[in-house]
SEPA-989844 format. One record per residue (C-alpha): chain; x, y, z; residue number from 1. Coordinates in nm, 3 decimals, padded with zeros to 5 digits, always signed. Each point is the difference from the previous one (the first is absolute). Example, Ala and Ser with C-alpha at 12.3 -4.5 7.8 and 13.67 -1.06 7.14 Angstrom:
BEGIN
<site cadena="A" x="+01.230" y="-00.450" z="+00.780" num="1"/>
<site cadena="A" x="+00.137" y="+00.344" z="-00.066" num="2"/>
END
This chain:
BEGIN
<site cadena="A" x="+00.000" y="+00.000" z="+00.000" num="1"/>
<site cadena="A" x="+00.126" y="+00.348" z="-00.089" num="2"/>
<site cadena="A" x="+00.060" y="+00.237" z="+00.289" num="3"/>
<site cadena="A" x="-00.154" y="+00.345" z="+00.022" num="4"/>
<site cadena="A" x="+00.341" y="+00.146" z="-00.076" num="5"/>
<site cadena="A" x="+00.019" y="-00.195" z="-00.324" num="6"/>
<site cadena="A" x="-00.332" y="+00.148" z="-00.113" num="7"/>
<site cadena="A" x="+00.092" y="+00.359" z="+00.083" num="8"/>
<site cadena="A" x="+00.168" y="+00.090" z="-00.333" num="9"/>
<site cadena="A" x="-00.290" y="-00.153" z="-00.193" num="10"/>
<site cadena="A" x="-00.257" y="+00.197" z="+00.196" num="11"/>
<site cadena="A" x="+00.198" y="+00.318" z="-00.046" num="12"/>
<site cadena="A" x="+00.013" y="-00.053" z="-00.375" num="13"/>
<site cadena="A" x="-00.372" y="-00.070" z="-00.021" num="14"/>
<site cadena="A" x="-00.078" y="+00.315" z="+00.192" num="15"/>
<site cadena="A" x="+00.229" y="+00.202" z="-00.223" num="16"/>
<site cadena="A" x="-00.181" y="-00.136" z="-00.305" num="17"/>
<site cadena="A" x="-00.334" y="+00.091" z="+00.154" num="18"/>
<site cadena="A" x="+00.086" y="+00.352" z="+00.114" num="19"/>
<site cadena="A" x="-00.160" y="+00.243" z="-00.251" num="20"/>
<site cadena="A" x="+00.150" y="+00.313" z="+00.144" num="21"/>
<site cadena="A" x="+00.354" y="-00.116" z="+00.061" num="22"/>
<site cadena="A" x="+00.112" y="+00.009" z="-00.357" num="23"/>
<site cadena="A" x="+00.105" y="-00.364" z="-00.015" num="24"/>
<site cadena="A" x="-00.231" y="-00.207" z="-00.217" num="25"/>
<site cadena="A" x="-00.074" y="-00.103" z="-00.355" num="26"/>
<site cadena="A" x="-00.001" y="+00.195" z="-00.324" num="27"/>
<site cadena="A" x="-00.288" y="+00.241" z="-00.039" num="28"/>
<site cadena="A" x="-00.096" y="+00.316" z="-00.180" num="29"/>
<site cadena="A" x="+00.352" y="+00.140" z="+00.019" num="30"/>
<site cadena="A" x="+00.112" y="-00.257" z="-00.258" num="31"/>
<site cadena="A" x="-00.195" y="+00.185" z="-00.269" num="32"/>
<site cadena="A" x="+00.255" y="+00.283" z="-00.005" num="33"/>
<site cadena="A" x="+00.231" y="+00.022" z="-00.301" num="34"/>
<site cadena="A" x="+00.369" y="-00.081" z="+00.051" num="35"/>
<site cadena="A" x="+00.255" y="+00.280" z="-00.030" num="36"/>
<site cadena="A" x="+00.206" y="+00.032" z="-00.320" num="37"/>
<site cadena="A" x="+00.253" y="-00.281" z="-00.040" num="38"/>
<site cadena="A" x="+00.279" y="+00.255" z="-00.038" num="39"/>
<site cadena="A" x="-00.027" y="+00.093" z="+00.367" num="40"/>
<site cadena="A" x="+00.094" y="-00.224" z="+00.294" num="41"/>
<site cadena="A" x="-00.299" y="-00.223" z="+00.069" num="42"/>
<site cadena="A" x="-00.068" y="-00.100" z="+00.358" num="43"/>
<site cadena="A" x="-00.310" y="-00.180" z="+00.131" num="44"/>
<site cadena="A" x="-00.162" y="+00.282" z="+00.191" num="45"/>
<site cadena="A" x="-00.318" y="+00.205" z="+00.030" num="46"/>
<site cadena="A" x="-00.213" y="-00.270" z="-00.164" num="47"/>
<site cadena="A" x="+00.211" y="-00.009" z="-00.316" num="48"/>
<site cadena="A" x="+00.093" y="-00.363" z="+00.051" num="49"/>
<site cadena="A" x="+00.264" y="-00.033" z="-00.272" num="50"/>
<site cadena="A" x="+00.374" y="-00.028" z="+00.020" num="51"/>
<site cadena="A" x="+00.275" y="+00.043" z="-00.256" num="52"/>
<site cadena="A" x="+00.149" y="-00.316" z="-00.147" num="53"/>
<site cadena="A" x="+00.344" y="+00.003" z="-00.157" num="54"/>
<site cadena="A" x="+00.022" y="-00.239" z="-00.295" num="55"/>
<site cadena="A" x="+00.346" y="-00.084" z="-00.133" num="56"/>
<site cadena="A" x="+00.065" y="-00.217" z="-00.306" num="57"/>
<site cadena="A" x="+00.316" y="-00.151" z="-00.140" num="58"/>
<site cadena="A" x="+00.091" y="-00.269" z="-00.248" num="59"/>
<site cadena="A" x="+00.189" y="-00.087" z="-00.315" num="60"/>
<site cadena="A" x="-00.081" y="-00.056" z="-00.366" num="61"/>
<site cadena="A" x="+00.093" y="-00.298" z="-00.212" num="62"/>
<site cadena="A" x="+00.299" y="+00.200" z="-00.126" num="63"/>
<site cadena="A" x="+00.123" y="+00.040" z="+00.357" num="64"/>
<site cadena="A" x="-00.088" y="+00.368" z="+00.038" num="65"/>
<site cadena="A" x="-00.109" y="+00.101" z="+00.350" num="66"/>
<site cadena="A" x="-00.289" y="+00.233" z="+00.076" num="67"/>
<site cadena="A" x="-00.158" y="+00.149" z="+00.311" num="68"/>
<site cadena="A" x="-00.272" y="+00.246" z="+00.096" num="69"/>
<site cadena="A" x="-00.185" y="+00.135" z="+00.303" num="70"/>
<site cadena="A" x="-00.357" y="+00.129" z="+00.021" num="71"/>
<site cadena="A" x="-00.249" y="+00.093" z="+00.270" num="72"/>
<site cadena="A" x="-00.339" y="-00.155" z="+00.066" num="73"/>
<site cadena="A" x="-00.247" y="+00.009" z="+00.288" num="74"/>
<site cadena="A" x="-00.162" y="-00.270" z="+00.209" num="75"/>
<site cadena="A" x="-00.271" y="-00.007" z="+00.263" num="76"/>
<site cadena="A" x="+00.152" y="-00.155" z="+00.314" num="77"/>
<site cadena="A" x="-00.201" y="-00.227" z="+00.226" num="78"/>
<site cadena="A" x="+00.084" y="+00.199" z="+00.315" num="79"/>
<site cadena="A" x="+00.168" y="+00.331" z="+00.077" num="80"/>
<site cadena="A" x="+00.010" y="+00.289" z="+00.250" num="81"/>
<site cadena="A" x="-00.288" y="+00.223" z="-00.103" num="82"/>
<site cadena="A" x="-00.055" y="+00.363" z="+00.098" num="83"/>
<site cadena="A" x="-00.303" y="+00.018" z="+00.229" num="84"/>
<site cadena="A" x="-00.151" y="+00.258" z="+00.235" num="85"/>
<site cadena="A" x="+00.174" y="+00.313" z="+00.121" num="86"/>
<site cadena="A" x="+00.118" y="+00.002" z="+00.359" num="87"/>
<site cadena="A" x="-00.299" y="+00.215" z="+00.093" num="88"/>
<site cadena="A" x="-00.254" y="-00.220" z="-00.184" num="89"/>
<site cadena="A" x="+00.136" y="-00.318" z="+00.151" num="90"/>
<site cadena="A" x="-00.005" y="+00.143" z="+00.352" num="91"/>
<site cadena="A" x="-00.354" y="+00.134" z="-00.035" num="92"/>
<site cadena="A" x="-00.124" y="-00.336" z="-00.125" num="93"/>
<site cadena="A" x="+00.166" y="-00.212" z="+00.268" num="94"/>
<site cadena="A" x="+00.012" y="+00.227" z="+00.303" num="95"/>
<site cadena="A" x="-00.212" y="-00.094" z="+00.304" num="96"/>
<site cadena="A" x="-00.352" y="+00.111" z="-00.090" num="97"/>
<site cadena="A" x="+00.090" y="+00.012" z="-00.371" num="98"/>
<site cadena="A" x="-00.201" y="-00.161" z="-00.280" num="99"/>
<site cadena="A" x="+00.186" y="-00.333" z="+00.014" num="100"/>
<site cadena="A" x="-00.071" y="-00.043" z="+00.371" num="101"/>
<site cadena="A" x="-00.375" y="-00.021" z="-00.072" num="102"/>
<site cadena="A" x="+00.061" y="-00.346" z="-00.140" num="103"/>
<site cadena="A" x="+00.062" y="-00.272" z="+00.253" num="104"/>
<site cadena="A" x="+00.231" y="-00.189" z="-00.238" num="105"/>
<site cadena="A" x="+00.213" y="+00.304" z="-00.078" num="106"/>
<site cadena="A" x="+00.004" y="+00.103" z="+00.364" num="107"/>
<site cadena="A" x="+00.142" y="-00.344" z="+00.080" num="108"/>
<site cadena="A" x="+00.254" y="+00.052" z="-00.277" num="109"/>
<site cadena="A" x="+00.120" y="+00.320" z="+00.166" num="110"/>
<site cadena="A" x="-00.014" y="-00.154" z="+00.348" num="111"/>
<site cadena="A" x="+00.245" y="-00.271" z="-00.109" num="112"/>
<site cadena="A" x="+00.259" y="+00.265" z="-00.079" num="113"/>
<site cadena="A" x="-00.012" y="-00.055" z="-00.375" num="114"/>
<site cadena="A" x="-00.025" y="+00.367" z="-00.098" num="115"/>
<site cadena="A" x="+00.291" y="+00.177" z="-00.168" num="116"/>
<site cadena="A" x="+00.289" y="+00.065" z="+00.241" num="117"/>
<site cadena="A" x="+00.002" y="+00.347" z="+00.162" num="118"/>
<site cadena="A" x="-00.298" y="+00.110" z="-00.209" num="119"/>
<site cadena="A" x="-00.087" y="+00.257" z="+00.266" num="120"/>
<site cadena="A" x="+00.326" y="+00.183" z="-00.074" num="121"/>
<site cadena="A" x="-00.132" y="+00.085" z="-00.349" num="122"/>
<site cadena="A" x="-00.352" y="+00.094" z="+00.108" num="123"/>
<site cadena="A" x="+00.024" y="+00.358" z="-00.129" num="124"/>
<site cadena="A" x="+00.192" y="-00.072" z="-00.323" num="125"/>
<site cadena="A" x="-00.246" y="+00.041" z="-00.286" num="126"/>
<site cadena="A" x="+00.257" y="-00.029" z="-00.280" num="127"/>
<site cadena="A" x="+00.229" y="-00.292" z="+00.084" num="128"/>
<site cadena="A" x="-00.137" y="-00.348" z="-00.069" num="129"/>
<site cadena="A" x="+00.016" y="-00.352" z="+00.133" num="130"/>
<site cadena="A" x="+00.142" y="-00.259" z="-00.239" num="131"/>
<site cadena="A" x="-00.167" y="-00.330" z="+00.082" num="132"/>
<site cadena="A" x="+00.029" y="-00.364" z="-00.110" num="133"/>
<site cadena="A" x="-00.248" y="-00.062" z="-00.279" num="134"/>
<site cadena="A" x="-00.077" y="-00.304" z="-00.218" num="135"/>
<site cadena="A" x="-00.221" y="-00.036" z="-00.304" num="136"/>
<site cadena="A" x="-00.323" y="-00.194" z="+00.040" num="137"/>
<site cadena="A" x="+00.121" y="-00.285" z="-00.224" num="138"/>
<site cadena="A" x="+00.326" y="-00.056" z="+00.187" num="139"/>
<site cadena="A" x="+00.020" y="-00.349" z="+00.147" num="140"/>
<site cadena="A" x="-00.071" y="-00.029" z="+00.371" num="141"/>
<site cadena="A" x="+00.346" y="-00.122" z="+00.097" num="142"/>
<site cadena="A" x="+00.173" y="+00.293" z="-00.170" num="143"/>
<site cadena="A" x="-00.243" y="+00.252" z="+00.151" num="144"/>
<site cadena="A" x="+00.036" y="-00.147" z="+00.347" num="145"/>
<site cadena="A" x="+00.380" y="+00.009" z="-00.015" num="146"/>
<site cadena="A" x="+00.004" y="+00.358" z="-00.129" num="147"/>
<site cadena="A" x="-00.247" y="+00.142" z="+00.251" num="148"/>
<site cadena="A" x="+00.164" y="-00.169" z="+00.297" num="149"/>
<site cadena="A" x="+00.360" y="+00.093" z="-00.084" num="150"/>
<site cadena="A" x="-00.041" y="+00.364" z="-00.111" num="151"/>
<site cadena="A" x="-00.085" y="+00.299" z="+00.215" num="152"/>
<site cadena="A" x="-00.156" y="+00.330" z="-00.098" num="153"/>
<site cadena="A" x="+00.242" y="+00.291" z="-00.042" num="154"/>
<site cadena="A" x="-00.089" y="+00.368" z="+00.040" num="155"/>
<site cadena="A" x="+00.152" y="+00.230" z="-00.264" num="156"/>
<site cadena="A" x="-00.014" y="+00.378" z="+00.054" num="157"/>
<site cadena="A" x="-00.100" y="+00.216" z="-00.297" num="158"/>
<site cadena="A" x="+00.294" y="+00.062" z="-00.231" num="159"/>
<site cadena="A" x="+00.196" y="-00.305" z="+00.113" num="160"/>
<site cadena="A" x="+00.058" y="-00.288" z="-00.243" num="161"/>
<site cadena="A" x="-00.227" y="-00.304" z="+00.035" num="162"/>
<site cadena="A" x="+00.137" y="-00.310" z="+00.171" num="163"/>
<site cadena="A" x="+00.244" y="-00.220" z="-00.188" num="164"/>
<site cadena="A" x="-00.178" y="-00.222" z="-00.251" num="165"/>
<site cadena="A" x="-00.118" y="-00.310" z="+00.182" num="166"/>
<site cadena="A" x="-00.215" y="-00.203" z="-00.235" num="167"/>
<site cadena="A" x="-00.105" y="-00.357" z="-00.063" num="168"/>
<site cadena="A" x="-00.006" y="-00.089" z="-00.369" num="169"/>
<site cadena="A" x="-00.082" y="-00.346" z="-00.134" num="170"/>
<site cadena="A" x="+00.303" y="-00.109" z="-00.208" num="171"/>
<site cadena="A" x="-00.237" y="-00.137" z="-00.262" num="172"/>
<site cadena="A" x="-00.119" y="+00.356" z="-00.064" num="173"/>
<site cadena="A" x="+00.360" y="+00.090" z="-00.077" num="174"/>
<site cadena="A" x="+00.033" y="-00.307" z="-00.222" num="175"/>
<site cadena="A" x="-00.293" y="+00.121" z="-00.210" num="176"/>
<site cadena="A" x="+00.158" y="+00.345" z="-00.029" num="177"/>
<site cadena="A" x="+00.331" y="-00.159" z="-00.103" num="178"/>
<site cadena="A" x="-00.175" y="-00.210" z="-00.264" num="179"/>
<site cadena="A" x="-00.194" y="+00.298" z="-00.134" num="180"/>
<site cadena="A" x="+00.324" y="+00.198" z="-00.021" num="181"/>
<site cadena="A" x="+00.190" y="-00.276" z="-00.179" num="182"/>
<site cadena="A" x="+00.063" y="+00.102" z="-00.359" num="183"/>
<site cadena="A" x="+00.072" y="-00.284" z="-00.241" num="184"/>
<site cadena="A" x="+00.082" y="+00.159" z="-00.340" num="185"/>
<site cadena="A" x="-00.065" y="-00.228" z="-00.296" num="186"/>
<site cadena="A" x="+00.328" y="+00.081" z="-00.173" num="187"/>
<site cadena="A" x="+00.069" y="-00.042" z="-00.373" num="188"/>
<site cadena="A" x="+00.046" y="-00.335" z="-00.175" num="189"/>
<site cadena="A" x="+00.329" y="-00.033" z="-00.188" num="190"/>
<site cadena="A" x="+00.121" y="-00.293" z="-00.207" num="191"/>
<site cadena="A" x="+00.292" y="-00.134" z="-00.199" num="192"/>
<site cadena="A" x="+00.047" y="-00.078" z="-00.288" num="193"/>
<site cadena="A" x="-00.142" y="+00.335" z="-00.109" num="194"/>
<site cadena="A" x="+00.085" y="+00.062" z="-00.365" num="195"/>
<site cadena="A" x="+00.104" y="+00.350" z="-00.101" num="196"/>
<site cadena="A" x="-00.280" y="+00.200" z="-00.152" num="197"/>
<site cadena="A" x="-00.292" y="-00.230" z="+00.080" num="198"/>
<site cadena="A" x="+00.085" y="-00.117" z="+00.353" num="199"/>
<site cadena="A" x="-00.098" y="-00.349" z="-00.111" num="200"/>
<site cadena="A" x="+00.110" y="-00.317" z="+00.172" num="201"/>
<site cadena="A" x="+00.040" y="-00.323" z="-00.196" num="202"/>
<site cadena="A" x="-00.171" y="-00.337" z="-00.026" num="203"/>
<site cadena="A" x="+00.140" y="-00.309" z="+00.175" num="204"/>
<site cadena="A" x="+00.261" y="+00.195" z="+00.191" num="205"/>
<site cadena="A" x="-00.028" y="+00.073" z="+00.374" num="206"/>
<site cadena="A" x="-00.121" y="+00.355" z="+00.053" num="207"/>
<site cadena="A" x="+00.150" y="+00.143" z="+00.317" num="208"/>
<site cadena="A" x="-00.256" y="+00.211" z="+00.188" num="209"/>
<site cadena="A" x="+00.037" y="+00.245" z="+00.287" num="210"/>
<site cadena="A" x="-00.219" y="+00.272" z="+00.149" num="211"/>
<site cadena="A" x="+00.194" y="+00.323" z="+00.013" num="212"/>
<site cadena="A" x="-00.063" y="+00.229" z="+00.298" num="213"/>
<site cadena="A" x="-00.218" y="-00.250" z="+00.185" num="214"/>
<site cadena="A" x="+00.068" y="-00.052" z="+00.371" num="215"/>
<site cadena="A" x="+00.120" y="-00.344" z="+00.104" num="216"/>
<site cadena="A" x="-00.042" y="+00.054" z="+00.373" num="217"/>
<site cadena="A" x="-00.166" y="+00.266" z="+00.214" num="218"/>
<site cadena="A" x="-00.009" y="+00.074" z="+00.373" num="219"/>
<site cadena="A" x="-00.256" y="+00.245" z="+00.142" num="220"/>
<site cadena="A" x="-00.016" y="+00.104" z="+00.365" num="221"/>
<site cadena="A" x="-00.290" y="+00.195" z="+00.152" num="222"/>
<site cadena="A" x="+00.068" y="+00.139" z="+00.347" num="223"/>
<site cadena="A" x="-00.145" y="+00.217" z="+00.275" num="224"/>
<site cadena="A" x="+00.167" y="+00.073" z="+00.333" num="225"/>
<site cadena="A" x="+00.050" y="-00.335" z="+00.171" num="226"/>
<site cadena="A" x="-00.146" y="-00.225" z="-00.271" num="227"/>
<site cadena="A" x="+00.109" y="-00.105" z="-00.349" num="228"/>
<site cadena="A" x="-00.097" y="-00.256" z="-00.260" num="229"/>
<site cadena="A" x="+00.211" y="-00.107" z="-00.296" num="230"/>
<site cadena="A" x="-00.101" y="-00.168" z="-00.325" num="231"/>
<site cadena="A" x="+00.269" y="-00.180" z="-00.197" num="232"/>
<site cadena="A" x="-00.082" y="-00.110" z="-00.354" num="233"/>
<site cadena="A" x="+00.194" y="-00.159" z="-00.283" num="234"/>
<site cadena="A" x="-00.068" y="-00.134" z="-00.347" num="235"/>
<site cadena="A" x="-00.029" y="-00.377" z="+00.035" num="236"/>
<site cadena="A" x="-00.050" y="-00.063" z="-00.371" num="237"/>
<site cadena="A" x="-00.057" y="+00.170" z="-00.333" num="238"/>
<site cadena="A" x="-00.245" y="-00.172" z="-00.233" num="239"/>
<site cadena="A" x="+00.039" y="+00.052" z="-00.375" num="240"/>
<site cadena="A" x="-00.287" y="-00.060" z="-00.242" num="241"/>
<site cadena="A" x="+00.011" y="+00.075" z="-00.372" num="242"/>
<site cadena="A" x="-00.161" y="-00.101" z="-00.326" num="243"/>
<site cadena="A" x="+00.194" y="-00.267" z="-00.193" num="244"/>
<site cadena="A" x="+00.212" y="-00.090" z="+00.303" num="245"/>
<site cadena="A" x="-00.024" y="-00.232" z="+00.297" num="246"/>
<site cadena="A" x="-00.057" y="+00.174" z="+00.332" num="247"/>
<site cadena="A" x="+00.300" y="+00.032" z="+00.228" num="248"/>
<site cadena="A" x="+00.056" y="+00.056" z="+00.370" num="249"/>
<site cadena="A" x="+00.304" y="+00.193" z="+00.122" num="250"/>
<site cadena="A" x="+00.139" y="+00.024" z="+00.356" num="251"/>
<site cadena="A" x="+00.056" y="+00.376" z="-00.027" num="252"/>
<site cadena="A" x="-00.064" y="+00.300" z="-00.224" num="253"/>
<site cadena="A" x="+00.272" y="-00.106" z="-00.240" num="254"/>
<site cadena="A" x="+00.355" y="+00.110" z="-00.066" num="255"/>
<site cadena="A" x="+00.075" y="+00.294" z="-00.232" num="256"/>
<site cadena="A" x="+00.177" y="-00.121" z="-00.312" num="257"/>
<site cadena="A" x="+00.368" y="+00.069" z="-00.044" num="258"/>
<site cadena="A" x="+00.208" y="-00.095" z="-00.305" num="259"/>
<site cadena="A" x="+00.128" y="-00.356" z="+00.027" num="260"/>
<site cadena="A" x="-00.284" y="-00.131" z="+00.220" num="261"/>
<site cadena="A" x="-00.088" y="-00.359" z="-00.089" num="262"/>
<site cadena="A" x="-00.256" y="-00.079" z="+00.269" num="263"/>
<site cadena="A" x="-00.262" y="+00.193" z="+00.194" num="264"/>
<site cadena="A" x="-00.216" y="-00.063" z="+00.305" num="265"/>
<site cadena="A" x="-00.303" y="+00.106" z="-00.203" num="266"/>
<site cadena="A" x="-00.069" y="-00.095" z="-00.360" num="267"/>
<site cadena="A" x="-00.253" y="-00.153" z="-00.236" num="268"/>
<site cadena="A" x="+00.013" y="-00.131" z="-00.356" num="269"/>
<site cadena="A" x="-00.233" y="+00.098" z="-00.283" num="270"/>
<site cadena="A" x="-00.087" y="-00.288" z="-00.232" num="271"/>
<site cadena="A" x="-00.157" y="+00.207" z="-00.279" num="272"/>
<site cadena="A" x="+00.053" y="+00.344" z="-00.138" num="273"/>
<site cadena="A" x="-00.254" y="+00.271" z="+00.066" num="274"/>
<site cadena="A" x="-00.070" y="+00.035" z="-00.372" num="275"/>
<site cadena="A" x="-00.310" y="-00.214" z="+00.048" num="276"/>
<site cadena="A" x="-00.135" y="+00.246" z="+00.258" num="277"/>
<site cadena="A" x="-00.129" y="+00.241" z="-00.263" num="278"/>
<site cadena="A" x="-00.107" y="+00.272" z="-00.013" num="279"/>
<site cadena="A" x="+00.239" y="+00.207" z="+00.215" num="280"/>
<site cadena="A" x="-00.150" y="+00.106" z="+00.331" num="281"/>
<site cadena="A" x="-00.089" y="+00.363" z="+00.063" num="282"/>
<site cadena="A" x="+00.312" y="+00.211" z="+00.029" num="283"/>
<site cadena="A" x="+00.225" y="-00.267" z="-00.155" num="284"/>
<site cadena="A" x="+00.151" y="+00.007" z="-00.349" num="285"/>
<site cadena="A" x="+00.072" y="-00.374" z="-00.002" num="286"/>
<site cadena="A" x="-00.200" y="-00.303" z="+00.116" num="287"/>
<site cadena="A" x="+00.102" y="-00.082" z="+00.356" num="288"/>
<site cadena="A" x="-00.043" y="-00.257" z="+00.275" num="289"/>
<site cadena="A" x="-00.131" y="+00.133" z="+00.330" num="290"/>
<site cadena="A" x="+00.233" y="-00.093" z="+00.287" num="291"/>
<site cadena="A" x="-00.147" y="+00.031" z="+00.349" num="292"/>
<site cadena="A" x="+00.227" y="-00.005" z="+00.305" num="293"/>
<site cadena="A" x="-00.172" y="-00.062" z="+00.335" num="294"/>
<site cadena="A" x="+00.207" y="+00.058" z="+00.313" num="295"/>
<site cadena="A" x="-00.118" y="-00.204" z="+00.299" num="296"/>
<site cadena="A" x="+00.080" y="+00.164" z="+00.333" num="297"/>
<site cadena="A" x="+00.031" y="-00.183" z="+00.330" num="298"/>
<site cadena="A" x="-00.013" y="+00.207" z="+00.319" num="299"/>
<site cadena="A" x="+00.022" y="-00.034" z="+00.377" num="300"/>
<site cadena="A" x="-00.040" y="+00.249" z="+00.282" num="301"/>
<site cadena="A" x="+00.155" y="+00.043" z="+00.343" num="302"/>
<site cadena="A" x="-00.049" y="+00.257" z="+00.273" num="303"/>
<site cadena="A" x="+00.145" y="+00.135" z="+00.322" num="304"/>
<site cadena="A" x="-00.266" y="-00.205" z="+00.177" num="305"/>
<site cadena="A" x="+00.077" y="-00.331" z="-00.173" num="306"/>
<site cadena="A" x="+00.328" y="-00.057" z="-00.189" num="307"/>
<site cadena="A" x="-00.120" y="-00.330" z="-00.149" num="308"/>
<site cadena="A" x="-00.068" y="+00.043" z="-00.376" num="309"/>
<site cadena="A" x="-00.367" y="-00.030" z="-00.093" num="310"/>
<site cadena="A" x="-00.096" y="-00.080" z="-00.363" num="311"/>
<site cadena="A" x="-00.205" y="+00.240" z="-00.210" num="312"/>
<site cadena="A" x="-00.203" y="-00.078" z="-00.312" num="313"/>
<site cadena="A" x="+00.206" y="-00.020" z="-00.319" num="314"/>
<site cadena="A" x="-00.034" y="+00.289" z="-00.244" num="315"/>
<site cadena="A" x="+00.058" y="+00.008" z="-00.376" num="316"/>
<site cadena="A" x="+00.119" y="+00.283" z="-00.222" num="317"/>
<site cadena="A" x="-00.045" y="-00.037" z="-00.376" num="318"/>
<site cadena="A" x="+00.156" y="+00.177" z="-00.296" num="319"/>
<site cadena="A" x="+00.011" y="-00.079" z="-00.371" num="320"/>
<site cadena="A" x="+00.189" y="+00.077" z="-00.319" num="321"/>
<site cadena="A" x="-00.044" y="-00.056" z="-00.374" num="322"/>
<site cadena="A" x="+00.286" y="-00.200" z="-00.151" num="323"/>
<site cadena="A" x="+00.058" y="-00.056" z="-00.372" num="324"/>
<site cadena="A" x="+00.123" y="-00.356" z="-00.059" num="325"/>
<site cadena="A" x="+00.203" y="-00.067" z="-00.315" num="326"/>
<site cadena="A" x="+00.126" y="-00.310" z="-00.175" num="327"/>
<site cadena="A" x="+00.370" y="-00.014" z="-00.089" num="328"/>
<site cadena="A" x="+00.051" y="-00.136" z="-00.350" num="329"/>
<site cadena="A" x="+00.312" y="-00.207" z="-00.060" num="330"/>
<site cadena="A" x="+00.162" y="+00.017" z="-00.339" num="331"/>
<site cadena="A" x="+00.216" y="-00.299" z="-00.103" num="332"/>
<site cadena="A" x="+00.251" y="+00.039" z="-00.282" num="333"/>
<site cadena="A" x="+00.182" y="-00.282" z="-00.168" num="334"/>
END
């Protein structure tokens, strides 16, 4: 059987959740306010309920070029210290004989010593405000309980900066932001052989394929003070599909051709010329085969809460090119 002492924190939290005048509670009409511009520091205060998220990205292309970027986003935390009543308003509401004391439940709340510390000292301050633990209505009970029972209200005089950011953000919210911020450019399909003038490849000869400018791996981290989530993604295969050629699967985005290359990690072989694919497609002067390259991305995520990689759904990025395919005629002289 639990002792009375073991129940005390739970009772305190329940009373905090039930106290309508104390400022601690669930999201209400204040959440309808618009967030401040993203160019200014965003702190969860005064009912705004959003916080700035720093999103950093880095990776490399198939050619080995590195890239990086950093952008800002916003997220609605589960819990934060929210600006509540002024010192005067809070005192008037909770003072002996005040409005809150007309309720037996709230009077018991005050009697247990659960009011803000030294609230009487700010009884005449009608500009400074109390910053109080606050959780959204859809925050899970365990998170709300932990936040309400481990944070204490802080009084901030007018003109002073708000308390240091102390928020609870679900890492999966940051994962979604990281995914939304992940840019996977399609790149440009290149091939060899590529005959001068026409750009044609040839029948019955391996055509080396690579996707120029396409990322091969990407890492995106979304972070707020105290919490981060990271998505790591890489190309697990590149599928090639074209008319008059068997489909091929490559382990990467291909290797750019250099003179003297005899093999490639990504190639396919055309068995017929594109002459039979008449008439030429729109924008083409010659009949061409359509080559489609589909990059399959595998991704996992980790966070400051759980370092164990968690799988994410695979994504595909598709691009295509029109390739003339020629036959090489051999001339035999005797």
